[in-house]
C-alpha positions in Angstrom: -0.4 0.3 0.2 1.5 3.3 -1.2 1.5 5.5 2.1 -0.8 8.9 1.8 0.7 10.9 4.5 0.0 11.0 8.4 -2.8 11.8 10.7 -2.1 13.0 14.3 -5.1 13.3 16.6 -5.4 15.3 19.8 -7.6 12.8 22.0 -9.9 14.9 24.5 -12.8 17.0 22.4 -11.7 15.4 18.9 -11.6 11.2 19.3 -13.4 10.9 23.4 -15.9 12.8 24.1 -15.1 14.0 27.8 -15.6 17.6 28.4 -18.2 17.2 30.4 -16.7 15.0 32.1 -13.8 17.3 32.8 -16.2 19.7 34.0 -17.8 17.3 36.7 -14.3 16.3 38.0 -13.4 20.0 38.6 -16.8 20.1 40.6 -16.3 16.8 42.4 -12.4 18.0 43.4 -13.4 21.7 44.1 -16.7 20.6 46.6 -13.9 17.9 48.2 -11.2 20.8 49.1 -13.6 23.3 50.2 -13.4 25.3 47.5 -16.6 27.1 48.0 -15.9 30.0 45.8 -14.6 27.5 42.7 -17.9 28.3 40.1 -17.1 24.9 37.1 -18.5 26.8 34.1 -21.0 25.2 31.9 -19.7 22.8 28.7 -20.5 26.4 26.5 -18.9 28.6 28.8 -16.0 26.7 29.1 -15.5 26.7 25.4 -15.8 30.2 25.1 -13.2 30.9 27.4 -10.7 28.0 25.5 -12.3 30.2 22.0 -11.1 33.2 23.6 -7.3 31.8 24.3 -7.7 30.2 27.9 -4.7 27.5 27.7 -6.3 24.1 29.7 -3.7 21.6 28.6 -2.0 20.1 30.5 -4.9 19.4 33.0 -3.3 21.4 35.7 -4.1 24.7 33.7 -7.3 22.9 33.3 -7.4 23.2 37.2 -6.1 26.5 36.6 -8.7 28.0 34.6 -11.6 26.9 36.5 -9.8 28.9 39.7 -8.4 26.1 41.7 -5.4 27.9 43.7 -1.9 26.4 42.6 -1.5 24.0 45.2 -4.6 22.5 45.5 -3.9 22.2 41.3 -1.4 20.3 41.4 -3.0 17.8 44.2 -5.6 17.7 42.2 -3.9 17.0 39.3 -2.3 14.3 41.0 -5.0 12.4 41.2 -6.7 13.4 38.2 -4.1 10.3 36.8 -5.3 7.6 39.1 -9.5 8.7 39.4 -10.4 10.3 36.5 -11.2 7.3 33.5 -12.6 4.8 37.2 -14.8 7.7 38.1 -15.7 9.3 35.2 -15.4 7.1 32.0 -15.5 8.8 28.8 -16.8 7.4 25.6 -15.4 7.7 21.5 -17.3 9.9 19.8 -20.0 8.0 17.1 -18.5 7.6 13.8 -14.7 7.5 15.3 -14.0 4.4 14.4 -15.5 4.2 10.5 -13.1 7.0 10.1 -10.2 6.0 11.7 -10.4 2.9 9.8 -11.3 4.5 6.2 -7.8 6.9 6.4 -6.0 3.6 7.5 -7.4 2.2 4.7 -6.4 5.0 2.3 -2.9 4.6 3.3 -2.3 7.0 6.1 0.0 6.5 8.7 -1.9 7.6 11.9 -0.7 8.4 15.7 -1.8 10.7 18.6 -0.8 13.8 20.4 -2.6 14.4 23.5 -1.6 16.2 26.7 -3.1 13.5 28.3 -2.0 10.2 30.1 -2.1 6.8 28.8 -4.3 5.6 31.5 -6.8 7.7 30.2 -6.6 7.4 26.6 -6.2 4.0 25.7 -8.9 2.1 28.1 -12.1 4.4 26.5 -10.6 3.8 22.5 -10.1 0.4 23.3 -10.2 -1.9 20.3 -9.7 1.3 18.4 -5.8 1.4 19.5 -5.0 -1.2 16.8 -5.2 1.7 14.2 -2.7 3.8 15.5 1.4 3.3 14.4 3.1 2.3 18.3 5.2 4.4 17.3 3.9 7.8 17.5 1.5 7.5 20.6 3.0 10.7 22.4 1.4 10.7 25.5 1.9 13.5 28.8 4.3 12.1 31.4 4.6 13.9 34.6 8.3 12.0 35.9 10.0 14.1 32.2 9.7 17.8 31.9 6.7 18.6 29.9 7.6 18.1 25.2 4.9 20.5 23.8 2.9 19.1 21.0 4.9 20.7 17.9 7.6 18.8 19.2 6.1 15.7 19.4 4.4 16.3 16.1 8.1 16.7 14.7 9.1 13.5 16.0 6.1 11.8 14.6 6.9 13.0 11.1 10.7 12.0 12.0 10.2 8.5 12.6 7.5 7.8 10.0 9.7 9.3 7.6 7.4 12.4 6.1 7.7 15.7 5.6 5.4 17.5 7.9 3.6 19.2 5.0 2.1 15.6 4.2 1.0 15.2 7.9 -2.0 16.8 9.2 -3.0 17.3 12.8 -6.3 16.8 14.1 -7.3 19.1 17.1 -10.0 21.1 18.9 -8.4 24.1 20.5 -6.3 27.0 19.0 -3.1 25.9 20.8 -3.1 22.8 18.8 -3.6 25.0 15.2 -0.7 26.9 16.4 1.4 23.4 17.7 0.3 22.2 13.9 1.1 25.4 12.2 4.8 25.5 14.3 5.7 22.1 13.0 4.6 22.7 9.8 1.9 20.2 9.7 -2.1 21.2 8.1 -4.6 21.7 10.3 -7.8 20.0 11.0 -10.3 21.7 13.7 -13.3 20.2 15.3 -15.6 22.7 16.6 -17.6 19.7 18.6 -14.7 19.6 20.9 -13.3 21.7 23.2 -12.0 25.1 21.9 -13.8 25.5 18.4 -17.3 26.9 18.2 -19.1 26.1 15.2 -18.4 27.2 12.0 -15.3 29.6 13.2 -13.6 29.3 10.3 -15.1 26.8 7.6 -11.9 26.6 5.4 -10.3 24.7 8.3 -13.2 23.8 10.8 -15.3 20.9 10.8 -18.2 20.3 12.4 -18.7 16.5 12.7 -16.5 13.2 12.8 -17.9 12.2 9.6 -16.4 15.2 7.4 -12.6 13.9 8.8 -11.9 11.7 6.5 -13.2 13.6 3.4 -11.6 16.7 4.3 -8.3 15.0 5.2 -8.3 12.8 1.5 -9.4 16.2 -0.6 -6.0 17.9 0.9 -4.3 14.8 -0.1 -5.5 14.5 -3.5 -5.0 18.5 -4.0 -1.4 18.1 -2.9 -0.8 15.2 -5.2 -1.8 17.5 -8.4 0.6 20.4 -7.4 
């Protein structure tokens, strides 16, 4: 099979429907810590904040963004790794399996670039993990200095021996778009996730999972004609 390029995916808000669960987890931790003055935003309020530029990745930034003081944000971030998947399980968005299968069948290598930890990603993705190249799974690791998404994207392209221009990053936040641009990747944003509003930019934003594969295939066809 001829390799058409590579597609790297952010996870939360792109593959996993997890924003309501993350906000619920923040509410639980705020009550546990006695943070009576912390008001966790609604899904819509949160998306507007992220769309305006509020950084919420890695997870400590999520807690800071909703009003946790630094010390308790660090404590919540530590608890998150061990509690979140068990207490607030997330599910893949409908159609994720079909989309990944279509891209693999078309000859694309697939990878993950996420600020979440392996323990919160692989269990809910379950059998869909088989679609991804095991060399291109980039997770957040608390034991090391955090490498940003731009660095991971570049490393993924290097591993696959592809020019960045043959690679696409699919994300759901302005920070993801910036990482793709810095890595010289093409970018597709999804408005159903955490940080893009619907139809914010019709040239680079899709509104449903079913639009992702056709957009990537069309981009690849245009590039081959150049």
